[in-house]
Every structure is written in C-alpha cells, then in structure tokens.
Short mmCIF file of the C-alpha atoms (twelve columns), coordinates in Angstrom:
data_MODEL
# 
_entry.id   MODEL 
# 
loop_
_atom_site.group_PDB 
_atom_site.id 
_atom_site.type_symbol 
_atom_site.label_atom_id 
_atom_site.label_alt_id 
_atom_site.label_comp_id 
_atom_site.label_asym_id 
_atom_site.label_seq_id 
_atom_site.Cartn_x 
_atom_site.Cartn_y 
_atom_site.Cartn_z 
_atom_site.pdbx_PDB_model_num 
ATOM 1   C CA . MET A 1   14.808  -32.490 149.370 1 
ATOM 2   C CA . THR A 2   11.570  -34.434 149.648 1 
ATOM 3   C CA . GLN A 3   12.151  -37.634 151.542 1 
ATOM 4   C CA . GLN A 4   11.077  -40.704 149.587 1 
ATOM 5   C CA . PRO A 5   9.102   -43.444 151.298 1 
ATOM 6   C CA . PHE A 6   11.282  -46.119 152.780 1 
ATOM 7   C CA . SER A 7   10.964  -49.514 154.341 1 
ATOM 8   C CA . ARG A 8   12.804  -51.282 157.084 1 
ATOM 9   C CA . PRO A 9   14.721  -54.441 156.207 1 
ATOM 10  C CA . GLY A 10  12.833  -56.771 153.933 1 
ATOM 11  C CA . ALA A 11  12.538  -57.648 150.264 1 
ATOM 12  C CA . ILE A 12  14.267  -55.076 148.090 1 
ATOM 13  C CA . ASP A 13  13.355  -54.402 144.479 1 
ATOM 14  C CA . LEU A 14  16.398  -55.080 142.300 1 
ATOM 15  C CA . THR A 15  14.475  -55.812 139.103 1 
ATOM 16  C CA . ALA A 16  15.462  -52.535 137.430 1 
ATOM 17  C CA . LEU A 17  19.160  -53.247 137.793 1 
ATOM 18  C CA . LYS A 18  21.043  -55.122 135.118 1 
ATOM 19  C CA . ARG A 19  23.750  -57.572 136.085 1 
ATOM 20  C CA . PRO A 20  27.334  -56.420 135.718 1 
ATOM 21  C CA . ALA A 21  28.781  -58.205 132.705 1 
ATOM 22  C CA . THR A 22  32.343  -58.440 134.033 1 
ATOM 23  C CA . PRO A 23  32.763  -57.282 137.617 1 
ATOM 24  C CA . PRO A 24  35.828  -55.074 138.006 1 
ATOM 25  C CA . ALA A 25  38.185  -55.632 140.889 1 
ATOM 26  C CA . SER A 26  37.172  -53.805 144.019 1 
ATOM 27  C CA . GLY A 27  39.409  -52.138 146.534 1 
ATOM 28  C CA . GLY A 28  40.932  -48.823 147.490 1 
ATOM 29  C CA . GLY A 29  38.913  -45.648 147.776 1 
ATOM 30  C CA . GLY A 30  39.027  -44.589 151.396 1 
ATOM 31  C CA . THR A 31  40.606  -45.471 154.677 1 
ATOM 32  C CA . ALA A 32  39.966  -48.943 156.020 1 
ATOM 33  C CA . ALA A 33  37.629  -48.657 158.985 1 
ATOM 34  C CA . ALA A 34  39.113  -49.002 162.415 1 
ATOM 35  C CA . GLY A 35  38.914  -52.263 164.300 1 
ATOM 36  C CA . GLY A 36  40.310  -54.522 161.590 1 
ATOM 37  C CA . SER A 37  37.210  -54.370 159.400 1 
ATOM 38  C CA . ALA A 38  37.870  -56.195 156.137 1 
ATOM 39  C CA . TYR A 39  34.857  -54.877 154.239 1 
ATOM 40  C CA . SER A 40  34.342  -51.271 155.247 1 
ATOM 41  C CA . VAL A 41  35.965  -47.953 154.433 1 
ATOM 42  C CA . ARG A 42  35.646  -44.481 155.883 1 
ATOM 43  C CA . ILE A 43  34.999  -41.991 153.100 1 
ATOM 44  C CA . GLU A 44  36.986  -38.834 153.754 1 
ATOM 45  C CA . ASP A 45  37.087  -37.065 150.383 1 
ATOM 46  C CA . GLU A 46  35.404  -36.964 146.984 1 
ATOM 47  C CA . PRO A 47  37.862  -39.306 145.184 1 
ATOM 48  C CA . ALA A 48  37.239  -41.936 147.866 1 
ATOM 49  C CA . PHE A 49  33.494  -41.451 147.470 1 
ATOM 50  C CA . GLN A 50  33.769  -41.909 143.709 1 
ATOM 51  C CA . ALA A 51  35.806  -45.072 144.282 1 
ATOM 52  C CA . ALA A 52  33.036  -46.421 146.509 1 
ATOM 53  C CA . ILE A 53  30.480  -45.780 143.776 1 
ATOM 54  C CA . GLU A 54  32.710  -47.602 141.302 1 
ATOM 55  C CA . ALA A 55  33.055  -50.492 143.742 1 
ATOM 56  C CA . SER A 56  29.282  -50.951 143.545 1 
ATOM 57  C CA . MET A 57  29.812  -52.275 140.004 1 
ATOM 58  C CA . THR A 58  31.205  -55.413 141.649 1 
ATOM 59  C CA . ALA A 59  28.786  -55.917 144.542 1 
ATOM 60  C CA . PRO A 60  26.520  -53.728 146.672 1 
ATOM 61  C CA . VAL A 61  27.941  -50.812 148.613 1 
ATOM 62  C CA . VAL A 62  26.077  -49.796 151.756 1 
ATOM 63  C CA . LEU A 63  26.517  -46.060 152.298 1 
ATOM 64  C CA . VAL A 64  25.977  -44.686 155.785 1 
ATOM 65  C CA . PHE A 65  25.881  -40.941 156.392 1 
ATOM 66  C CA . TYR A 66  26.306  -40.226 160.099 1 
ATOM 67  C CA . SER A 67  27.355  -37.547 162.575 1 
ATOM 68  C CA . PRO A 68  28.699  -38.559 165.991 1 
ATOM 69  C CA . SER A 69  28.502  -34.930 167.161 1 
ATOM 70  C CA . ARG A 70  24.856  -34.362 166.197 1 
ATOM 71  C CA . VAL A 71  23.455  -37.884 166.653 1 
ATOM 72  C CA . PRO A 72  25.844  -39.854 168.877 1 
ATOM 73  C CA . GLU A 73  24.071  -43.169 168.275 1 
ATOM 74  C CA . SER A 74  24.640  -42.777 164.528 1 
ATOM 75  C CA . GLY A 75  28.325  -43.497 165.087 1 
ATOM 76  C CA . GLN A 76  27.404  -46.848 166.619 1 
ATOM 77  C CA . MET A 77  25.130  -47.546 163.671 1 
ATOM 78  C CA . ALA A 78  28.035  -46.924 161.290 1 
ATOM 79  C CA . ASP A 79  30.120  -49.424 163.245 1 
ATOM 80  C CA . ASP A 80  27.213  -51.894 163.145 1 
ATOM 81  C CA . VAL A 81  26.958  -51.607 159.354 1 
ATOM 82  C CA . ALA A 82  30.678  -52.394 159.157 1 
ATOM 83  C CA . THR A 83  30.118  -55.411 161.429 1 
ATOM 84  C CA . ALA A 84  27.236  -56.699 159.305 1 
ATOM 85  C CA . ALA A 85  29.259  -56.211 156.119 1 
ATOM 86  C CA . ASP A 86  32.168  -58.206 157.571 1 
ATOM 87  C CA . GLU A 87  29.826  -61.044 158.477 1 
ATOM 88  C CA . ASN A 88  28.897  -61.419 154.801 1 
ATOM 89  C CA . ASP A 89  32.454  -62.073 153.590 1 
ATOM 90  C CA . GLY A 90  32.598  -59.552 150.747 1 
ATOM 91  C CA . ARG A 91  29.005  -59.594 149.516 1 
ATOM 92  C CA . PHE A 92  28.771  -55.977 150.715 1 
ATOM 93  C CA . LEU A 93  31.164  -53.075 151.246 1 
ATOM 94  C CA . ALA A 94  30.255  -50.595 153.985 1 
ATOM 95  C CA . ALA A 95  31.152  -47.017 153.036 1 
ATOM 96  C CA . LEU A 96  30.978  -44.809 156.131 1 
ATOM 97  C CA . VAL A 97  30.621  -41.044 155.628 1 
ATOM 98  C CA . ASP A 98  30.986  -38.747 158.642 1 
ATOM 99  C CA . VAL A 99  29.113  -35.717 157.301 1 
ATOM 100 C CA . ASP A 100 30.964  -33.395 159.693 1 
ATOM 101 C CA . ALA A 101 34.335  -34.543 158.373 1 
ATOM 102 C CA . ALA A 102 33.195  -34.647 154.735 1 
ATOM 103 C CA . PRO A 103 30.568  -31.882 154.355 1 
ATOM 104 C CA . SER A 104 31.098  -31.536 150.606 1 
ATOM 105 C CA . ILE A 105 29.938  -35.131 150.053 1 
ATOM 106 C CA . ALA A 106 26.879  -34.606 152.230 1 
ATOM 107 C CA . GLN A 107 26.081  -31.443 150.301 1 
ATOM 108 C CA . ALA A 108 26.523  -33.121 146.918 1 
ATOM 109 C CA . MET A 109 24.195  -35.944 148.005 1 
ATOM 110 C CA . GLN A 110 21.701  -33.450 149.505 1 
ATOM 111 C CA . ILE A 111 21.782  -35.203 152.859 1 
ATOM 112 C CA . GLN A 112 19.424  -33.365 155.190 1 
ATOM 113 C CA . GLN A 113 19.238  -35.828 158.059 1 
ATOM 114 C CA . VAL A 114 21.484  -38.359 159.728 1 
ATOM 115 C CA . PRO A 115 21.866  -41.180 160.020 1 
ATOM 116 C CA . LEU A 116 20.854  -42.162 156.496 1 
ATOM 117 C CA . LEU A 117 21.562  -45.521 154.870 1 
ATOM 118 C CA . MET A 118 21.675  -46.078 151.105 1 
ATOM 119 C CA . ILE A 119 22.341  -49.258 149.120 1 
ATOM 120 C CA . LEU A 120 24.149  -48.841 145.804 1 
ATOM 121 C CA . LEU A 121 24.474  -51.441 143.059 1 
ATOM 122 C CA . GLU A 122 26.059  -50.696 139.707 1 
ATOM 123 C CA . GLY A 123 26.372  -47.047 140.642 1 
ATOM 124 C CA . ARG A 124 22.691  -46.548 141.406 1 
ATOM 125 C CA . PRO A 125 20.401  -46.814 144.437 1 
ATOM 126 C CA . ALA A 126 18.932  -50.315 144.779 1 
ATOM 127 C CA . ALA A 127 16.234  -49.208 147.233 1 
ATOM 128 C CA . ASN A 128 14.825  -46.100 148.839 1 
ATOM 129 C CA . PRO A 129 17.097  -44.507 151.458 1 
ATOM 130 C CA . ILE A 130 16.530  -45.623 155.052 1 
ATOM 131 C CA . PRO A 131 16.627  -42.723 157.515 1 
ATOM 132 C CA . GLY A 132 17.053  -43.089 161.242 1 
ATOM 133 C CA . VAL A 133 18.963  -45.467 163.460 1 
ATOM 134 C CA . VAL A 134 18.798  -49.132 162.390 1 
ATOM 135 C CA . SER A 135 19.794  -51.783 164.893 1 
ATOM 136 C CA . LEU A 136 22.458  -54.405 164.248 1 
ATOM 137 C CA . GLU A 137 19.844  -57.172 164.146 1 
ATOM 138 C CA . GLU A 138 17.764  -55.239 161.607 1 
ATOM 139 C CA . LEU A 139 20.888  -54.703 159.527 1 
ATOM 140 C CA . ARG A 140 21.706  -58.403 159.623 1 
ATOM 141 C CA . THR A 141 18.176  -59.239 158.464 1 
ATOM 142 C CA . MET A 142 18.374  -56.689 155.667 1 
ATOM 143 C CA . PHE A 143 21.763  -57.959 154.465 1 
ATOM 144 C CA . SER A 144 20.574  -61.574 154.569 1 
ATOM 145 C CA . GLN A 145 17.458  -60.907 152.525 1 
ATOM 146 C CA . LEU A 146 19.281  -58.699 150.046 1 
ATOM 147 C CA . GLY A 147 21.923  -61.401 149.638 1 
ATOM 148 C CA . GLN A 148 19.212  -63.960 148.847 1 
ATOM 149 C CA . GLN A 149 17.741  -61.727 146.159 1 
ATOM 150 C CA . LEU A 150 21.142  -61.048 144.626 1 
ATOM 151 C CA . THR A 151 21.877  -64.762 144.467 1 
ATOM 152 C CA . ALA A 152 18.473  -65.433 142.937 1 
ATOM 153 C CA . GLN A 153 19.322  -62.986 140.152 1 
ATOM 154 C CA . GLY A 154 22.737  -64.475 139.571 1 
ATOM 155 C CA . ILE A 155 24.590  -61.469 141.017 1 
ATOM 156 C CA . THR A 156 27.404  -63.161 142.889 1 
ATOM 157 C CA . GLY A 157 30.258  -60.626 142.854 1 
ATOM 158 C CA . ARG A 158 32.267  -60.036 146.034 1 
ATOM 159 C CA . HIS A 159 34.467  -57.211 147.225 1 
ATOM 160 C CA . GLN A 160 38.102  -57.805 148.056 1 
ATOM 161 C CA . PRO A 161 39.206  -57.231 151.674 1 
ATOM 162 C CA . GLN A 162 40.276  -53.651 152.292 1 
ATOM 163 C CA . ALA A 163 43.836  -52.710 153.150 1 
ATOM 164 C CA . GLY A 164 44.326  -52.951 156.888 1 
ATOM 165 C CA . GLY A 165 41.317  -55.182 157.354 1 
ATOM 166 C CA . ALA A 166 41.319  -58.827 158.246 1 
ATOM 167 C CA . SER A 167 41.519  -61.117 155.252 1 
ATOM 168 C CA . ALA A 168 38.748  -63.620 154.728 1 
ATOM 169 C CA . SER A 169 41.395  -66.308 155.042 1 
ATOM 170 C CA . ASP A 170 42.531  -65.172 158.511 1 
ATOM 171 C CA . GLU A 171 41.713  -67.329 161.485 1 
ATOM 172 C CA . GLU A 172 39.638  -64.514 162.948 1 
ATOM 173 C CA . ALA A 173 37.781  -63.830 159.692 1 
ATOM 174 C CA . ALA A 174 34.067  -63.140 159.764 1 
ATOM 175 C CA . PRO A 175 31.898  -66.226 159.321 1 
ATOM 176 C CA . VAL A 176 31.292  -67.304 155.738 1 
ATOM 177 C CA . SER A 177 28.094  -68.651 154.309 1 
ATOM 178 C CA . ASP A 178 26.990  -71.942 155.819 1 
ATOM 179 C CA . PRO A 179 28.131  -74.712 153.435 1 
ATOM 180 C CA . ARG A 180 24.832  -76.502 153.960 1 
ATOM 181 C CA . TYR A 181 23.206  -73.923 151.707 1 
ATOM 182 C CA . ALA A 182 25.918  -73.957 149.042 1 
ATOM 183 C CA . ALA A 183 24.118  -76.314 146.631 1 
ATOM 184 C CA . ALA A 184 20.880  -74.350 146.807 1 
ATOM 185 C CA . GLU A 185 22.629  -71.002 146.421 1 
ATOM 186 C CA . ALA A 186 24.679  -72.296 143.496 1 
ATOM 187 C CA . ALA A 187 21.502  -73.502 141.803 1 
ATOM 188 C CA . LEU A 188 19.908  -70.080 142.223 1 
ATOM 189 C CA . ALA A 189 23.003  -68.411 140.814 1 
ATOM 190 C CA . ALA A 190 22.799  -70.738 137.795 1 
ATOM 191 C CA . ASP A 191 19.087  -69.912 137.376 1 
ATOM 192 C CA . ASP A 192 18.252  -73.560 138.056 1 
ATOM 193 C CA . ILE A 193 15.197  -72.857 140.170 1 
ATOM 194 C CA . GLU A 194 13.932  -76.446 140.261 1 
ATOM 195 C CA . THR A 195 17.191  -77.689 141.760 1 
ATOM 196 C CA . ALA A 196 17.217  -74.815 144.239 1 
ATOM 197 C CA . VAL A 197 13.707  -75.746 145.384 1 
ATOM 198 C CA . ALA A 198 14.744  -79.381 145.780 1 
ATOM 199 C CA . GLU A 199 17.897  -78.495 147.734 1 
ATOM 200 C CA . TYR A 200 16.106  -76.119 150.089 1 
ATOM 201 C CA . GLN A 201 13.343  -78.697 150.538 1 
ATOM 202 C CA . LYS A 202 15.916  -81.265 151.689 1 
ATOM 203 C CA . LEU A 203 17.253  -78.826 154.264 1 
ATOM 204 C CA . ALA A 204 13.779  -77.882 155.490 1 
ATOM 205 C CA . ASP A 205 12.741  -81.529 155.766 1 
ATOM 206 C CA . ALA A 206 15.908  -82.412 157.667 1 
ATOM 207 C CA . ASN A 207 15.423  -79.560 160.145 1 
ATOM 208 C CA . PRO A 208 11.979  -77.929 160.246 1 
ATOM 209 C CA . ALA A 209 13.348  -75.345 162.680 1 
ATOM 210 C CA . ASP A 210 15.910  -74.077 160.140 1 
ATOM 211 C CA . GLY A 211 14.526  -70.603 159.441 1 
ATOM 212 C CA . GLU A 212 17.070  -69.805 156.746 1 
ATOM 213 C CA . ALA A 213 16.226  -72.968 154.815 1 
ATOM 214 C CA . ALA A 214 12.510  -72.228 155.149 1 
ATOM 215 C CA . ALA A 215 12.990  -68.673 153.878 1 
ATOM 216 C CA . GLY A 216 15.175  -69.882 151.008 1 
ATOM 217 C CA . LEU A 217 12.592  -72.495 150.060 1 
ATOM 218 C CA . ALA A 218 9.797   -69.934 150.111 1 
ATOM 219 C CA . MET A 219 11.791  -67.543 147.917 1 
ATOM 220 C CA . ALA A 220 12.817  -70.288 145.485 1 
ATOM 221 C CA . LYS A 221 9.193   -71.414 145.154 1 
ATOM 222 C CA . LEU A 222 8.198   -67.807 144.549 1 
ATOM 223 C CA . LEU A 223 10.705  -67.581 141.707 1 
ATOM 224 C CA . GLN A 224 9.440   -70.900 140.365 1 
ATOM 225 C CA . ARG A 225 5.799   -69.761 140.356 1 
ATOM 226 C CA . THR A 226 6.520   -66.445 138.630 1 
ATOM 227 C CA . ARG A 227 8.960   -67.651 135.979 1 
ATOM 228 C CA . GLY A 228 7.830   -66.564 132.503 1 
ATOM 229 C CA . VAL A 229 4.673   -64.858 133.774 1 
ATOM 230 C CA . ASP A 230 3.376   -61.856 131.807 1 
ATOM 231 C CA . LEU A 231 2.968   -59.168 134.478 1 
ATOM 232 C CA . GLN A 232 0.414   -57.107 132.548 1 
ATOM 233 C CA . ALA A 233 -1.710  -60.129 131.678 1 
ATOM 234 C CA . ALA A 234 -1.584  -61.328 135.281 1 
ATOM 235 C CA . ARG A 235 -2.763  -57.967 136.589 1 
ATOM 236 C CA . GLU A 236 -5.571  -57.786 134.047 1 
ATOM 237 C CA . ALA A 237 -6.758  -61.273 135.018 1 
ATOM 238 C CA . ALA A 238 -6.716  -60.356 138.707 1 
ATOM 239 C CA . ALA A 239 -8.627  -57.129 138.072 1 
ATOM 240 C CA . ALA A 240 -11.263 -59.022 136.079 1 
ATOM 241 C CA . SER A 241 -11.680 -61.716 138.775 1 
ATOM 242 C CA . PRO A 242 -11.149 -60.164 142.220 1 
ATOM 243 C CA . ASP A 243 -12.165 -63.353 144.052 1 
ATOM 244 C CA . ASP A 244 -10.176 -65.771 141.891 1 
ATOM 245 C CA . VAL A 245 -7.613  -67.170 144.325 1 
ATOM 246 C CA . ALA A 246 -5.157  -68.308 141.632 1 
ATOM 247 C CA . ALA A 247 -5.222  -64.933 139.876 1 
ATOM 248 C CA . GLN A 248 -4.848  -62.947 143.098 1 
ATOM 249 C CA . THR A 249 -2.063  -65.074 144.565 1 
ATOM 250 C CA . LEU A 250 -0.083  -64.804 141.322 1 
ATOM 251 C CA . VAL A 251 -0.194  -61.010 141.402 1 
ATOM 252 C CA . ALA A 252 0.722   -61.073 145.093 1 
ATOM 253 C CA . ASP A 253 3.773   -63.159 144.147 1 
ATOM 254 C CA . LEU A 254 4.738   -60.625 141.488 1 
ATOM 255 C CA . ASP A 255 4.261   -57.732 143.896 1 
ATOM 256 C CA . LEU A 256 6.502   -59.385 146.471 1 
ATOM 257 C CA . LEU A 257 9.166   -60.169 143.881 1 
ATOM 258 C CA . GLY A 258 9.109   -56.509 142.854 1 
ATOM 259 C CA . GLY A 259 9.605   -55.368 146.437 1 
ATOM 260 C CA . HIS A 260 6.003   -54.237 147.020 1 
ATOM 261 C CA . VAL A 261 5.691   -56.221 150.213 1 
ATOM 262 C CA . ASP A 262 2.729   -54.468 151.794 1 
ATOM 263 C CA . ASP A 263 0.783   -54.534 148.511 1 
ATOM 264 C CA . ALA A 264 1.266   -58.312 148.300 1 
ATOM 265 C CA . PHE A 265 0.200   -58.847 151.896 1 
ATOM 266 C CA . ASN A 266 -2.811  -56.530 151.677 1 
ATOM 267 C CA . ARG A 267 -4.085  -58.175 148.497 1 
ATOM 268 C CA . LEU A 268 -4.191  -61.588 150.130 1 
ATOM 269 C CA . ILE A 269 -5.495  -60.368 153.477 1 
ATOM 270 C CA . GLU A 270 -8.439  -58.765 151.704 1 
ATOM 271 C CA . LEU A 271 -8.928  -61.962 149.693 1 
ATOM 272 C CA . VAL A 272 -9.065  -63.937 152.940 1 
ATOM 273 C CA . ARG A 273 -11.620 -61.461 154.260 1 
ATOM 274 C CA . ARG A 274 -13.862 -61.897 151.190 1 
ATOM 275 C CA . THR A 275 -13.672 -65.669 150.739 1 
ATOM 276 C CA . ALA A 276 -14.661 -68.758 152.708 1 
ATOM 277 C CA . GLY A 277 -14.006 -72.480 152.926 1 
ATOM 278 C CA . ASP A 278 -11.300 -73.983 150.726 1 
ATOM 279 C CA . GLU A 279 -10.708 -70.718 148.873 1 
ATOM 280 C CA . ARG A 280 -10.075 -68.831 152.106 1 
ATOM 281 C CA . ASN A 281 -7.738  -71.549 153.331 1 
ATOM 282 C CA . ALA A 282 -5.791  -71.513 150.044 1 
ATOM 283 C CA . ALA A 283 -5.375  -67.729 150.226 1 
ATOM 284 C CA . ARG A 284 -4.294  -67.929 153.872 1 
ATOM 285 C CA . GLU A 285 -1.740  -70.683 153.200 1 
ATOM 286 C CA . HIS A 286 -0.286  -68.738 150.298 1 
ATOM 287 C CA . LEU A 287 0.019   -65.628 152.445 1 
ATOM 288 C CA . LEU A 288 1.840   -67.600 155.143 1 
ATOM 289 C CA . GLY A 289 4.299   -68.702 152.471 1 
ATOM 290 C CA . LEU A 290 4.943   -65.074 151.535 1 
ATOM 291 C CA . PHE A 291 5.488   -64.236 155.198 1 
ATOM 292 C CA . GLY A 292 8.172   -66.926 155.235 1 
ATOM 293 C CA . ALA A 293 9.850   -65.532 152.111 1 
ATOM 294 C CA . VAL A 294 10.163  -62.069 153.677 1 
ATOM 295 C CA . GLY A 295 11.170  -63.328 157.124 1 
ATOM 296 C CA . ASN A 296 9.185   -63.742 160.297 1 
ATOM 297 C CA . ASP A 297 11.206  -61.081 162.126 1 
ATOM 298 C CA . ASP A 298 10.288  -58.384 159.587 1 
ATOM 299 C CA . SER A 299 8.004   -55.703 161.052 1 
ATOM 300 C CA . ARG A 300 5.732   -55.881 158.002 1 
ATOM 301 C CA . VAL A 301 5.261   -59.607 158.538 1 
ATOM 302 C CA . MET A 302 4.374   -59.016 162.181 1 
ATOM 303 C CA . SER A 303 1.834   -56.390 161.139 1 
ATOM 304 C CA . GLY A 304 0.547   -58.647 158.369 1 
ATOM 305 C CA . ARG A 305 -0.032  -61.483 160.824 1 
ATOM 306 C CA . GLN A 306 -2.101  -59.193 163.030 1 
ATOM 307 C CA . ARG A 307 -4.214  -58.059 160.079 1 
ATOM 308 C CA . LEU A 308 -4.618  -61.646 158.906 1 
ATOM 309 C CA . ALA A 309 -5.921  -62.635 162.341 1 
ATOM 310 C CA . SER A 310 -8.400  -59.758 162.180 1 
ATOM 311 C CA . ALA A 311 -9.542  -60.876 158.729 1 
ATOM 312 C CA . LEU A 312 -10.029 -64.449 159.913 1 
ATOM 313 C CA . PHE A 313 -11.862 -63.670 163.132 1 
# 
C-alpha cells in the first residue's frame, strides 16, 4: 500500500462529508477499554470493528492500530488516544485495535505499519492516516481543532458512554467543554457566524491571554469572510492578480478552510516577500490571523513563522 501524505494535528478537511441527518444511537461494538474509559473500546473482532464504523455515523471515531509487542510505545499512544477522547465528553470515540490480537482487521485495512491513527466520520476517513507515535499533547490539539471544525459545520453528535466506562455524570467524569464558550459554540452550530464572532470577541477582549477564545475568534472570522464565496471565481481572480492582497488573502482563507494549511501559509508568505508598505503589512496581519486559527502550537505554524521572518528580513 502506498502511504498517503499526512499532517500532524491541525485543520482537517471535512468539506467532503455530509452531515448525518439523524444520528443513530452509539454504543456497543467492542470491549470497554481498561481504566474506566467512558469513550473508548478495544476492537477484538470484525463485528466490533463494524460497530465502530457504524458509530462514526453519530460522531467521529478515532481508530488506532497498534502493537505493544512490535512497538511498545504504541500501546501508550493507544491509551493516550483513549484519554484524549474521554476529555472531550463524547465528541469522539477511541477504537483501539491491537493488530497482533486482531490480525484479520489489520489485513482487511491493509495496515503495514504501526502505530497508525485514522479518523472516521460517517463511515469514511475524514483525513489522511497519521502514522507514527503521536504524543498526548499533540492528540489534545488535534481533537480540539477537529472539534471546532465539527461545531462550525453544525456536526454536534456525541457518543454515549461505553459499558464499564465512567458516565459523563459521574463525579470523576472527564472535564466537559468550558461553559464560557457555550454561546459561541451554539452560534456556530446554528450557522449564526456573526453571533459567534461577537461572542468570541467578548471572550478575547475580556482575557487577551485566552488562546482558545483567540483561536475560536480567528476561525469564526474565517468562516465569516468565506461565506458564499465562489471558489473557482476566487482562484481565477487570484491567478489574474498575483499581487492583489484582497484576492490572495481570500484564496488563502479558502485553502485553510479546506485543510490545505501549508498552501495557505505559503501563498501569503510569498505575497509578503513580493510586496511592501501597507500591502505587505496587510498580508502579514492576515497571515498572523491564520496562524491563530490553526493554533500557535502547531508545527506548521512554527515553521510558517520562521519562513515569515525570513520573508520580512
């Protein structure tokens, strides 16, 4: 199998996925993961694997193929995915597949390396597979950004706690979403982008150090700027006017919204390199806003900042 390109946690392209009309109830399909995990299952046979795929009709399922015998640290990664899923209170279900214990599933999925992480939504991959060990902090960043995009598209389904796991209502339940963001998230879910921008702006003004509010505001503004835009017409305008800041920043917005993070960054970095004065400053400020939408801890943002500095100086 030829390995597809992949990216570490960051914006994920969900635009090709339609929203489930009526989310079915989730549950069953595997053994609840050890340690009281409410939102993870260990997939031990093909019926359980099929149940996990069906559960992705409700909300994303994060598949992890791992082998403690071949790659010992992959077992820890599987546990970390379960931890990150629990922290999101049902927005994700972690489906953990030990390829040594379930070789038929690994064979059916043509898994040639472990660990390998896949995100499923409505029975289909929502992003390219991510090979290799991913740290808990990277997983948390990925889940957070994916959750923001799901909310922005009105995909708000949640999985039910798994049998044997801690219920979300238990005293020791994983933390739920911060209620401070509830109004903004509800506005995004209702496709009321203007209200979402206003709510995130209030939070950012009240606490400039609130990174989550800043990222939410940047993403909401991105959705606001691209609403109703004709993608083909925007690309044609940008191609015809390579130094037009408005045309180039609009296509960068569309690229970012589609998950083409590096393309968006590179377009604006090159624009900064070619322009001067007010135009250069406008391109730079817009790029900084896109950095905020992706997240300052993302490796592509860190790289983008270095390339921006090179373009400026």
